[in-house]
C-alpha positions in Angstrom: 0.0 0.0 0.0 1.3 3.4 -0.9 2.0 5.9 1.8 0.6 9.4 1.5 3.3 12.1 1.5 2.5 15.2 3.4 4.1 18.3 1.8 4.2 20.1 5.1 6.3 17.3 6.7 9.5 18.5 5.0 9.6 22.3 4.8 13.1 22.2 3.2 11.8 20.1 0.3 8.8 22.4 -0.1 11.0 25.5 -0.3 13.4 23.8 -2.7 10.5 22.8 -5.0 9.1 26.3 -4.9 12.5 27.8 -5.8 13.0 25.3 -8.7 9.7 26.3 -10.3 10.4 28.3 -13.5 8.0 31.0 -14.5 8.3 32.0 -18.1 8.5 35.7 -18.8 5.3 37.4 -20.0 5.2 38.7 -23.5 5.4 42.4 -24.0 2.1 44.3 -23.5 0.4 41.1 -22.1 -1.9 42.8 -19.6 -3.1 45.6 -22.0 -3.8 43.0 -24.7 -5.8 40.9 -22.3 -7.9 43.9 -21.2 -8.4 44.8 -24.8 -9.8 41.4 -25.7 -12.0 41.5 -22.6 -13.4 44.9 -23.6 -13.9 43.7 -27.2 -15.8 40.6 -26.1 -18.1 42.7 -23.9 -19.1 45.2 -26.6 -22.2 44.2 -28.6 -21.4 42.9 -32.0 -22.5 45.2 -34.9 -24.3 43.7 -37.8 -22.1 43.4 -40.9 -25.0 43.5 -43.4 -28.6 44.4 -43.5 -29.4 40.7 -43.8 -27.7 40.0 -40.4 -29.7 42.9 -38.9 -32.9 41.5 -40.3 -32.1 38.0 -39.0 -31.3 39.3 -35.6 -34.6 41.2 -35.5 -36.8 38.4 -36.6 -35.2 35.8 -34.4 -36.0 37.7 -31.2 -38.5 35.7 -29.1 -41.2 38.4 -29.4 -41.1 38.3 -33.2 -40.7 34.5 -33.5 -44.4 33.7 -33.7 -45.2 36.4 -36.2 -42.1 35.4 -38.3 -43.3 31.8 -38.4 -46.8 32.8 -39.3 -45.5 35.1 -42.1 -43.3 32.3 -43.5 -46.3 29.8 -43.3 -48.5 32.3 -45.2 -45.8 32.9 -47.8 -45.5 29.1 -48.3 -49.2 28.7 -48.7 -49.4 31.6 -51.2 -46.4 30.3 -53.3 -47.8 26.8 -53.3 -51.2 28.0 -54.5 -49.6 30.0 -57.3 -47.5 27.0 -58.4 -50.7 24.8 -58.3 -52.6 27.3 -60.5 -49.8 27.4 -63.0 -49.6 23.6 -63.1 -53.3 23.3 -63.5 -53.3 25.9 -66.3 -50.5 24.1 -68.2 -52.3 20.7 -67.8 -55.6 22.3 -69.1 -53.8 23.8 -72.1 -52.2 20.4 -72.8 -55.6 18.6 -72.6 -57.2 21.2 -74.9 -54.4 20.9 -77.4 -54.6 17.1 -77.3 -58.4 17.3 -77.9 -58.2 19.8 -80.7 -55.0 18.8 -82.5 -53.6 15.5 -81.2 -50.8 15.3 -83.9 -49.1 18.5 -82.5 -48.6 16.9 -79.1 -45.3 15.1 -78.8 
């Protein structure tokens, strides 16, 4: 069984180990650069484009439901328009088939 070593049992060894610890020198302007990075991270980020600003606005919780409803209505509208166009093309093709079947490929 291993014995637990108490670091306070030998103060000379503790002092020797503390003295042998090497602390690397800090780079120049270390503290100012750290404070600059902290200040930079605390400032609110500015939107780079109008699209980022719009996305930030519509993704807020109070606008999320209205955004989802608007997207749903836009999808229904676009689906309806596409359905009308498809139905119109099929009606034209049926008419052309009935009137002149040899023109249909």
